[in-house]
Legacy VTK file of the C-alpha trace (Angstrom):
# vtk DataFile Version 3.0
C-alpha trace
ASCII
DATASET POLYDATA
POINTS 379 float
92.528 13.283 -52.960
94.873 15.283 -50.382
95.947 13.041 -47.455
95.352 14.462 -43.901
98.521 15.857 -42.443
99.579 17.052 -38.988
98.995 20.858 -38.947
100.698 23.169 -36.996
98.492 25.713 -35.438
98.315 29.127 -37.486
97.603 32.778 -36.106
96.692 35.843 -37.802
99.500 37.819 -36.033
98.488 41.091 -37.802
96.359 43.153 -40.356
96.867 46.104 -42.324
94.154 47.933 -44.823
94.208 51.196 -47.132
90.728 52.265 -47.819
89.217 51.262 -50.741
87.385 53.764 -53.435
89.388 55.724 -55.945
92.681 57.555 -55.172
93.503 59.386 -58.338
96.711 61.141 -56.391
98.134 57.561 -55.190
99.971 54.701 -56.913
99.443 51.152 -56.801
102.697 51.266 -54.774
101.566 53.885 -52.641
98.761 51.833 -51.260
100.686 48.583 -50.995
103.159 50.323 -48.906
100.297 51.942 -46.647
98.766 48.353 -46.121
102.239 46.793 -45.429
103.511 49.273 -42.951
100.149 49.372 -41.530
100.008 45.436 -41.007
103.781 45.484 -39.689
102.875 47.847 -36.963
99.463 46.069 -36.041
101.904 42.675 -35.630
104.700 44.620 -33.680
106.885 42.935 -36.405
109.278 43.960 -39.161
109.544 43.208 -42.764
112.954 41.122 -41.975
110.765 38.647 -39.682
108.869 37.426 -42.948
109.892 34.246 -44.052
108.000 34.502 -47.545
105.353 36.702 -49.289
102.366 36.421 -51.279
101.380 39.328 -53.736
97.747 38.827 -54.847
96.104 40.763 -57.901
94.031 40.589 -60.977
94.935 43.080 -63.438
97.920 43.482 -65.198
100.469 45.354 -63.213
103.732 44.408 -64.997
105.823 41.466 -64.482
106.598 40.530 -60.793
104.788 43.118 -59.096
105.281 41.739 -55.854
109.054 41.862 -55.865
108.922 45.694 -57.127
106.257 46.900 -54.338
107.788 44.804 -51.602
111.417 46.185 -52.579
111.040 49.204 -50.218
110.974 47.251 -47.039
114.112 45.366 -47.668
115.726 43.248 -50.172
116.079 39.902 -47.659
116.119 37.431 -49.878
112.552 35.650 -49.254
110.410 33.684 -51.731
107.847 36.828 -53.131
104.872 34.758 -55.265
102.573 36.499 -57.591
99.016 34.950 -57.559
96.089 35.983 -59.857
92.725 33.734 -59.050
89.994 36.142 -60.207
87.961 37.743 -57.036
89.403 34.968 -54.825
93.201 36.026 -55.368
93.359 37.059 -51.793
91.957 34.322 -49.911
94.108 32.188 -52.222
97.220 34.201 -50.954
95.782 33.381 -47.700
95.094 29.811 -48.154
98.572 29.397 -50.207
100.079 31.316 -46.825
97.964 29.122 -44.281
99.273 25.799 -45.751
102.954 26.852 -45.923
102.566 27.373 -42.172
100.426 24.555 -41.121
102.971 22.036 -42.810
105.773 23.291 -41.166
107.440 25.038 -44.173
107.628 28.642 -42.790
106.711 30.568 -39.521
105.499 33.662 -40.633
103.994 34.715 -44.444
102.900 38.163 -45.384
100.134 38.290 -47.667
99.393 41.612 -49.516
96.629 42.354 -52.394
96.290 45.199 -54.232
94.088 46.603 -57.494
93.039 49.369 -59.792
90.052 47.969 -60.962
89.097 50.147 -64.578
85.668 51.654 -64.363
83.027 50.227 -66.256
81.710 46.537 -66.897
83.846 43.595 -65.772
84.689 40.791 -68.736
86.376 37.788 -67.590
86.758 36.011 -71.116
89.690 37.093 -73.833
88.744 39.214 -76.832
87.825 36.667 -79.405
85.905 34.684 -76.983
82.233 33.872 -78.443
80.751 34.495 -74.867
81.565 38.200 -75.282
79.354 38.129 -78.247
76.212 37.158 -76.778
76.986 38.787 -73.372
77.331 35.700 -70.969
80.838 36.953 -69.965
79.327 39.880 -67.959
79.620 39.258 -64.564
76.560 40.745 -63.440
74.629 39.346 -66.507
75.538 35.975 -64.901
74.164 37.047 -61.311
70.954 38.486 -63.041
70.206 34.567 -64.487
70.794 33.480 -61.189
68.485 36.000 -59.300
65.760 35.095 -61.793
66.165 31.755 -61.335
66.239 32.278 -57.636
63.119 34.260 -57.526
61.147 31.924 -59.551
62.137 29.016 -57.507
61.500 30.140 -54.456
59.096 33.050 -54.697
61.280 35.711 -53.652
60.468 39.385 -54.282
62.861 41.467 -55.678
62.646 43.757 -52.421
63.858 41.504 -50.093
66.732 40.851 -52.266
67.535 44.243 -52.520
67.604 44.496 -48.774
71.228 43.156 -49.133
72.540 46.320 -50.622
70.351 48.252 -47.826
72.054 46.290 -44.936
75.540 46.624 -46.406
75.332 50.209 -46.939
74.240 50.426 -43.223
76.997 48.825 -41.974
79.396 50.685 -44.346
78.138 53.869 -42.875
80.067 52.960 -39.753
82.996 52.244 -41.568
86.049 54.757 -42.474
87.577 52.608 -44.746
84.638 51.932 -47.260
84.290 53.372 -50.675
80.565 54.438 -49.831
79.586 55.748 -46.550
75.889 56.851 -46.901
72.665 54.882 -46.337
70.745 53.739 -49.281
67.129 53.508 -49.007
65.016 50.394 -50.496
63.698 53.181 -52.905
67.389 54.346 -53.473
68.442 50.708 -54.488
65.606 49.638 -56.605
65.244 53.176 -58.363
69.000 53.166 -59.373
70.160 52.527 -63.149
68.988 49.263 -64.724
72.348 47.173 -65.233
71.022 43.816 -65.594
67.276 42.948 -65.167
66.276 42.505 -62.142
69.948 43.866 -60.810
70.246 47.363 -60.586
73.335 49.556 -60.276
73.194 49.607 -56.508
72.967 45.739 -56.284
76.399 45.537 -58.150
79.450 46.009 -56.434
81.330 49.116 -57.562
84.873 48.336 -59.079
87.505 50.097 -57.189
91.034 50.431 -55.530
92.855 49.783 -52.555
94.837 47.375 -50.523
94.885 44.810 -47.649
97.392 43.081 -45.748
97.680 40.192 -43.336
100.684 38.249 -41.535
100.254 34.702 -40.704
102.716 33.261 -38.216
102.749 29.970 -36.564
101.568 29.621 -33.205
104.564 28.446 -31.708
106.536 31.833 -33.095
103.716 33.718 -32.142
103.295 32.761 -28.620
107.277 32.987 -28.324
107.615 36.579 -29.881
104.305 38.396 -28.952
104.662 38.871 -25.287
101.171 37.234 -23.933
98.721 38.606 -26.657
95.706 36.575 -27.222
95.932 34.695 -30.494
93.423 34.451 -33.291
93.759 31.520 -35.098
92.795 30.608 -38.656
91.145 26.749 -37.740
90.812 25.781 -41.797
91.359 27.094 -44.864
89.873 25.429 -47.938
89.911 26.175 -52.092
87.567 24.377 -54.591
86.478 24.302 -58.204
83.645 23.270 -60.176
82.971 19.640 -60.407
81.292 17.614 -63.513
78.734 15.261 -61.957
76.359 13.242 -63.740
77.131 15.047 -67.406
76.699 18.599 -65.750
78.871 21.218 -64.784
78.181 22.063 -61.268
78.961 25.478 -61.088
77.845 26.284 -57.385
78.940 23.308 -55.473
82.380 24.086 -55.197
81.466 26.664 -52.133
79.743 23.360 -50.451
82.562 21.052 -51.366
85.013 23.741 -49.451
82.863 24.563 -46.656
82.214 20.720 -45.722
85.771 20.551 -45.845
86.296 23.381 -43.748
83.882 22.686 -41.010
85.353 19.371 -40.700
88.998 20.499 -40.270
87.983 23.350 -37.714
86.055 20.604 -35.887
82.594 23.032 -35.986
79.248 22.858 -37.171
77.929 25.781 -39.302
75.499 26.412 -36.323
78.966 27.728 -34.479
79.660 30.484 -36.761
78.892 33.685 -35.202
79.588 36.091 -38.199
80.405 35.729 -41.953
82.030 37.653 -44.530
80.772 36.316 -48.385
81.211 37.096 -51.764
78.258 39.807 -52.467
79.410 41.148 -55.970
75.543 41.132 -56.503
72.871 41.063 -53.877
71.784 37.790 -54.954
75.305 36.107 -54.540
75.051 36.949 -50.676
71.908 35.017 -50.563
72.950 31.769 -52.578
76.262 31.671 -50.621
74.779 31.917 -47.168
72.526 28.954 -48.602
75.506 27.101 -49.711
77.472 27.331 -46.778
74.938 25.384 -44.720
74.103 28.651 -42.700
70.780 29.034 -44.087
68.306 26.381 -45.206
68.268 26.378 -49.502
65.574 28.965 -50.619
64.872 30.969 -47.327
67.988 33.254 -47.642
65.814 35.860 -48.629
63.428 35.506 -45.775
66.541 35.895 -43.510
67.847 38.865 -45.068
64.050 40.351 -44.598
63.660 39.482 -41.211
67.234 41.128 -40.217
68.698 38.084 -39.078
71.528 38.933 -41.424
71.968 42.739 -39.836
74.560 44.094 -37.192
71.773 42.969 -34.331
70.943 39.622 -35.705
71.673 36.223 -35.006
74.023 35.775 -38.052
75.783 39.165 -38.933
76.734 39.186 -42.668
79.369 41.449 -44.426
79.727 43.768 -41.127
82.029 45.976 -42.926
79.636 46.653 -45.836
81.024 43.694 -48.094
81.830 44.273 -51.669
78.409 46.277 -52.267
79.491 49.125 -50.139
83.261 48.431 -48.958
84.036 48.318 -52.925
85.790 45.056 -54.683
89.469 46.088 -55.684
89.667 42.263 -56.670
93.360 41.181 -55.261
92.617 43.046 -52.053
88.798 41.874 -51.287
89.647 38.486 -49.796
92.392 39.860 -47.343
89.878 42.740 -46.385
87.124 39.771 -45.418
90.131 38.854 -43.000
90.829 42.266 -41.708
87.014 42.553 -40.744
86.330 39.207 -39.106
89.819 39.796 -36.858
88.552 43.309 -35.993
85.262 42.304 -34.905
87.178 39.215 -32.852
89.138 41.420 -31.314
86.358 43.536 -30.328
87.865 46.669 -32.067
85.091 47.476 -34.687
83.454 50.329 -32.944
79.924 51.711 -33.855
79.680 48.292 -36.253
80.768 45.907 -33.325
78.586 42.860 -32.922
77.457 41.122 -29.373
79.028 38.089 -30.390
82.147 37.426 -32.272
84.471 34.386 -31.533
83.933 32.163 -34.740
83.720 33.920 -38.149
83.655 32.327 -41.610
85.194 33.946 -45.214
83.841 32.856 -48.013
85.155 34.360 -51.471
84.141 33.277 -55.073
85.948 33.602 -58.181
85.126 33.539 -61.559
85.922 30.169 -63.311
84.054 28.146 -60.430
86.320 29.200 -57.664
85.290 29.345 -54.176
87.527 29.762 -50.928
86.295 28.808 -47.395
88.227 29.966 -44.562
87.470 29.907 -40.762
88.774 32.054 -38.159
88.288 32.038 -34.213
90.153 32.972 -30.892
LINES 1 380
379 0 1 2 3 4 5 6 7 8 9 10 11 12 13 14 15 16 17 18 19 20 21 22 23 24 25 26 27 28 29 30 31 32 33 34 35 36 37 38 39 40 41 42 43 44 45 46 47 48 49 50 51 52 53 54 55 56 57 58 59 60 61 62 63 64 65 66 67 68 69 70 71 72 73 74 75 76 77 78 79 80 81 82 83 84 85 86 87 88 89 90 91 92 93 94 95 96 97 98 99 100 101 102 103 104 105 106 107 108 109 110 111 112 113 114 115 116 117 118 119 120 121 122 123 124 125 126 127 128 129 130 131 132 133 134 135 136 137 138 139 140 141 142 143 144 145 146 147 148 149 150 151 152 153 154 155 156 157 158 159 160 161 162 163 164 165 166 167 168 169 170 171 172 173 174 175 176 177 178 179 180 181 182 183 184 185 186 187 188 189 190 191 192 193 194 195 196 197 198 199 200 201 202 203 204 205 206 207 208 209 210 211 212 213 214 215 216 217 218 219 220 221 222 223 224 225 226 227 228 229 230 231 232 233 234 235 236 237 238 239 240 241 242 243 244 245 246 247 248 249 250 251 252 253 254 255 256 257 258 259 260 261 262 263 264 265 266 267 268 269 270 271 272 273 274 275 276 277 278 279 280 281 282 283 284 285 286 287 288 289 290 291 292 293 294 295 296 297 298 299 300 301 302 303 304 305 306 307 308 309 310 311 312 313 314 315 316 317 318 319 320 321 322 323 324 325 326 327 328 329 330 331 332 333 334 335 336 337 338 339 340 341 342 343 344 345 346 347 348 349 350 351 352 353 354 355 356 357 358 359 360 361 362 363 364 365 366 367 368 369 370 371 372 373 374 375 376 377 378
């Protein structure tokens, strides 16, 4: 069991984002350069101010990609760590950066994630794994089974779950960084090609390319060097994996476990959350995670979606930038992109998609292998 420690307050000093989509004319190094320069400009810092850097990705990018991609910014001798933790890679980098500062080891940490996800189905096992022969390693097949179970247990119509995609694309139509900027109707979503019944193509997040970056800093250093700029704090950052309880693997309880610790350590309750970013690789994913986070009662996530509660004008706006559904999902960058949107909303810089109340945000990001991260951010 991790023992409590006296935490140094941690501030989000800057955010940077390269658009998500497909960029055949650019290399991964190009996207990293753009995102890092963007976060340095946003934070009014130079690379020499960074004490430690974390590079997050999933697909193989050669040996020590973080060192190679950050080399153009200067050989300053800092520790650079390369992180792979499935779709939670970006938020795992944030988690590590948070704790390195909260524990007093460093004052300024850069987290940068980038990915070029190949087109086609995403598999999570090695080539000779038996799961590949029965289709159980296909992520959308797993989500489809969860969706079937949820629909049966809670009498949820497929149309209400598909509304997650409609809402996401409506939000992304107001976001220049998103892979898809067009609105979809419910007929568009349900009429798209079947991927894993009942999940159609437009209920599954696209594979993508892109990069995202953030700089975290101790509050003491931030207040010393930033000329009175208002800080935005990371109040808590938690990471959990599946548990084996009563002879059963609890494959979703990791979100509840991480969320419970996050609420406790941030000193807030679920009712205090103004906006949410959750892992919506499939439409059903958003609904399940909202319930596991304790933000909506179990079995009522589909009703909240249908009633518009999770829309930009609802009482609990979710995935205000379009989420994985419409922003796209370059694995190593997605979790950092979630933080980018929360900070953008808290700063009141979201333009057409700006929500009315944006003081406290929550980020939840899942990863294959039973990973879940929960991060709470507020002004």
